[in-house]
N, C-alpha and C positions, 0 to 999 in steps of 0.2 A: 365745312371741314373738307379740305383737299387731302386725298390719300391715294396710294397706288390702287389701281383697279385690281379686283380679285376675280377669280373664276365665277364666284357666286353673283357678281355684278353683271355678267354678260347677258342674261335674259333681259334685264332692264336696259342695258346699253343697246341691244339689238332692237328692242321696242322703240326706244327713242330715235335711233337712226332710221328705222323703218318709216317713222312719221316724216322725217326730213326727206327721205327718198321719194315717198309718195306724194308729198305736198309742196316741195320747194326745189330750188335750183342750187342749193349749197352743194349737193352731191349730184354728179352726172349719172349715177346709177339710176336705173328705171325700175328695177325689181329689188325689194329688200333682201339682203342676205339672211340666211338662217342663223340661228344661235350658234350652230356648229361652225359655220363660216366665220362668224364674228369671233368665236373662240380661237380659230386658226389665226386670224389676223392679229388678235391680241398677243397670242404666244409668239408670233413672228416679231412683233415690235419689241417685246420683252427679251426675246432671245438675242436680239441685236444690241441689248443693253440700253435701249432708249426708253424714255418715260411714257407711261400710259396712266393717266390719273382720272379719278372721278371726284365730283363735288357731291358730298353727302349732306343732307339737311337734317338728319336725325342722329341722335346720340349713338344708336346701335348701328349706324352706317347703311341702313337699308333703303333710304329714300334718296334716290339718285336724281340730282338736278341737272347733271350734264357730265360730259367726259371730254378729254383732250389727250392728244398724244403727238409724238414726233416720229417721223420716218426719214430714211435717207432720201435726199432730194432726187438724186439719180444714182444709178448703179455704177457708173464709170468712176474709176479711181480718182480722177481729178476733182470730183464733187465730194470727196470724203469728209470735208470740213463743213458741209452744208446740209441742213435738215429742213424738212417741210413740216409745218404744224397742221393739225386738224382739231377743230373745236365744235362741239355740238351741245346745245342747251335745250332742255325741255321747253317746249313752246309756252307752257303755262308759267314758266319761271324766268322769262327773259327780263333784262334790265334790273336784276336784283344782285348782280355782282358775281354770279357763278362763272360766267364766261371769262370775265377779267381775271378772277382768281385762278381759274384753270390755266389760261394762257400764260399768266405770270409764272405759275409753277413749272410749266413746260419750258419756258424761256430760261428760268433759273437752273433747272436740271440740265439743260443742254449746254449752258455756260459752264457748269461744273464739270461736265463731261469733255469740255475742251472744243466744242464746235464753235465756228467763227461766223456763220451766217445762218439766218432762218428765213425761209421763203413761205409766203402764204399764197396759195392758189385758190382764189375765191370765185365760186360759181355765181355768176350773175353780177353785172355792173350795177344792178339795182339793189344789191344785197347791202343796204346801208348799215345794218347792224354789225355785220362782220367787218366791213371796211372801217367803220368807226372804232370798233373794238381794237382792231390791229393798229390803227393810227394812234389811239390813246396809249398803246404800249410800245410806241417808238418805231413802228413800221412805216416805210415810205412807199409811195406809189412807184412801181418799177416797170409797169407796162400794162397794156390791154391787148387781149387776143379777141378781136371781134368775131362773133358768130361761130365759135369753134364747137359748140355743143348744140344739140337739138333735142328738146324735151318739152312736153306739154304743147306740141304743135307750134313751137316757136324756136327761133335761133337765140342762143344764149352766149353772152360774152364771158370771158374769164379775166378777172383782175389779178394782176401779180403785184404783191407787196413784199418788201424785204427789210430785214432788220439785222444789224451787226450784233454779234454775240461776243461778250468779253472784249478783247482787243480788236475784234474784227479783222480787217486787212491791214491794220497799222503796224503789225509786227510779222516777222516770218512765221510760216506754219511750222509746227513741230515735226 
């Protein structure tokens, strides 16, 4: 079940994200944020009217399999029609559809909100799961930034992928 993230979900979200921070390159953070910091980030996304969802595997909504959200791509006004997505799935629940359902929900919500482009900034050119997920939902490779991050004593690339939302660039912006 995909639903809007609630304040009560934030400890689980923080724990899931901490795993990714400490063990992978999807995030370039090196220290996991506190629950308080994750609460602040969640509130900032929601305050800007953007989607922040969780995938819940239980009827009562307490078993969080993953989360996803969209943020403004950049702060300058010319980027106002573009958003960036983030998707994190519990490592014990990958390849079960949670990531796909979450990203599809974020895409649909951003289209409803009138955004025209979505960018994925993927940590690690070896992050096949995220690259495949984004490609399956219509993202195309837009670029590679070699060796822009340094984590776990190695240089890490960033893969850029992009997807049009709604009419994309085929019609004038509102």
